[in-house]
C-alpha positions as CSV (number, residue, x, y, z in Angstrom):
1,X,0.0,0.3,0.2
2,X,2.2,2.9,-1.1
3,X,-0.2,5.0,-2.6
4,X,-3.3,6.7,-1.6
5,X,-4.9,4.7,-4.8
6,X,-4.1,1.6,-3.0
7,X,-5.6,2.2,0.2
8,X,-8.8,3.3,-1.3
9,X,-9.1,-0.4,-3.0
10,X,-8.7,-1.8,0.1
11,X,-11.1,-0.1,1.6
12,X,-13.4,-0.4,-0.9
13,X,-12.8,-4.0,-1.3
14,X,-13.4,-3.9,2.4
15,X,-16.9,-2.8,2.0
16,X,-18.0,-4.9,-0.5
17,X,-16.9,-7.9,1.7
18,X,-19.3,-6.3,4.4
19,X,-22.4,-6.5,2.5
20,X,-24.8,-8.9,3.2
21,X,-26.3,-10.7,-0.3
22,X,-29.8,-11.9,-0.2
23,X,-30.4,-13.7,-3.7
24,X,-34.1,-13.6,-2.4
25,X,-33.8,-9.7,-2.8
26,X,-34.6,-8.3,-6.0
27,X,-32.0,-6.0,-6.3
28,X,-29.3,-8.0,-5.2
29,X,-26.5,-8.5,-7.4
30,X,-26.2,-12.2,-6.8
31,X,-28.8,-13.0,-8.8
32,X,-27.5,-12.3,-12.2
33,X,-24.9,-14.1,-11.1
34,X,-26.6,-17.4,-10.2
35,X,-28.6,-17.5,-13.6
36,X,-25.1,-17.3,-14.9
37,X,-24.2,-20.4,-13.4
38,X,-27.3,-22.4,-13.0
39,X,-28.9,-21.6,-16.5
40,X,-29.0,-24.2,-18.9
41,X,-25.7,-23.7,-20.6
42,X,-23.6,-22.0,-17.4
43,X,-24.0,-25.3,-16.1
44,X,-23.1,-27.6,-18.5
45,X,-20.1,-25.2,-19.5
46,X,-18.9,-25.3,-15.6
47,X,-19.2,-29.3,-15.9
48,X,-17.5,-29.5,-18.9
49,X,-14.7,-27.4,-18.1
50,X,-14.2,-29.3,-15.0
51,X,-12.8,-32.0,-16.7
52,X,-10.0,-29.5,-17.8
53,X,-8.9,-26.6,-20.1
54,X,-10.8,-26.7,-23.5
55,X,-10.7,-24.9,-26.8
56,X,-13.8,-23.1,-27.6
57,X,-14.7,-26.4,-30.6
58,X,-13.8,-28.9,-28.0
59,X,-16.0,-27.4,-25.4
60,X,-18.9,-26.6,-28.1
61,X,-18.6,-30.4,-28.9
62,X,-18.8,-31.7,-25.0
63,X,-22.0,-29.5,-24.5
64,X,-24.3,-31.2,-26.9
65,X,-26.6,-28.7,-28.6
66,X,-25.4,-25.3,-27.2
67,X,-25.1,-22.6,-30.3
68,X,-21.8,-21.0,-31.1
69,X,-23.6,-17.4,-30.3
70,X,-24.8,-18.7,-26.9
71,X,-21.4,-20.6,-25.8
72,X,-20.0,-17.6,-26.3
73,X,-22.1,-15.1,-24.2
74,X,-22.1,-18.0,-21.7
75,X,-18.6,-17.9,-21.4
76,X,-18.3,-13.9,-21.4
77,X,-20.4,-14.1,-18.8
78,X,-18.6,-16.5,-16.7
79,X,-15.4,-15.2,-17.0
80,X,-16.9,-11.8,-16.3
81,X,-18.1,-13.3,-13.2
82,X,-14.4,-14.9,-12.4
83,X,-15.9,-18.2,-12.9
84,X,-13.9,-19.2,-16.2
85,X,-10.3,-17.8,-17.2
86,X,-9.8,-17.2,-21.0
87,X,-6.4,-17.5,-22.2
88,X,-5.4,-16.1,-25.7
89,X,-2.1,-17.2,-27.1
90,X,-0.4,-15.1,-29.8
91,X,-0.2,-17.8,-32.0
92,X,-1.2,-18.1,-36.2
93,X,-4.0,-18.9,-36.2
94,X,-4.6,-17.5,-32.5
95,X,-5.3,-20.5,-30.0
96,X,-7.8,-19.7,-27.2
97,X,-8.5,-22.3,-24.3
98,X,-10.9,-21.8,-21.5
99,X,-10.1,-23.1,-17.7
100,X,-11.9,-22.8,-14.6
101,X,-10.5,-20.2,-12.0
102,X,-10.5,-21.4,-8.0
103,X,-13.7,-20.2,-7.6
104,X,-15.2,-21.7,-11.0
105,X,-13.7,-25.2,-10.2
106,X,-15.7,-25.0,-6.3
107,X,-18.8,-24.2,-8.1
108,X,-18.6,-26.6,-10.6
109,X,-18.0,-29.8,-8.2
110,X,-21.3,-28.3,-6.4
111,X,-23.0,-28.6,-9.5
112,X,-21.9,-31.9,-10.8
113,X,-23.3,-33.2,-7.3
114,X,-26.5,-31.8,-8.3
115,X,-26.3,-33.0,-11.8
116,X,-25.3,-36.6,-10.3
117,X,-28.2,-36.3,-8.1
118,X,-30.5,-35.4,-10.5
119,X,-29.4,-38.2,-13.0
120,X,-29.4,-40.8,-10.0
121,X,-33.1,-39.9,-9.5
122,X,-34.4,-39.8,-13.0
123,X,-36.3,-42.8,-12.7
124,X,-38.3,-41.3,-9.9
125,X,-39.1,-38.1,-11.5
126,X,-39.7,-39.9,-14.7
127,X,-42.8,-41.7,-12.8
128,X,-43.8,-38.6,-11.4
129,X,-44.0,-36.8,-14.7
130,X,-46.1,-39.7,-16.0
131,X,-48.6,-39.7,-13.2
132,X,-49.1,-35.8,-13.5
133,X,-49.4,-35.9,-17.4
134,X,-52.1,-39.1,-16.7
135,X,-53.9,-37.2,-14.0
136,X,-54.4,-33.9,-16.0
137,X,-55.2,-36.0,-19.1
138,X,-57.5,-38.0,-17.4
139,X,-56.3,-41.1,-19.2
């Protein structure tokens, strides 16, 4: 902390750390982040990158069904939120690789637990859906 700027930055960081975030509050900044992480593409991108760093097209193949546009938008949002790191190497052609940050790895591990839970219980989910549909159609 050699300058006034660094002192101000430290104070600003403390002020942010002292905030209480409540995802249930309409104006809480955690809501968009939660949406980026738990949206259809965010959760799959984080899960895919948990396997290791990937280039764009490899990640697109891993996350079957995502369009190039949605993958790019989702990666930008996750990078901005601090979950994904983008590294562009100055080669010809340019080589860009995506990897999880420490925060991204921790978050992906939790999401993979949720994914495993859903997959393990899909038979029960499918039975519930069939029962619901049968009750609604009267069949």
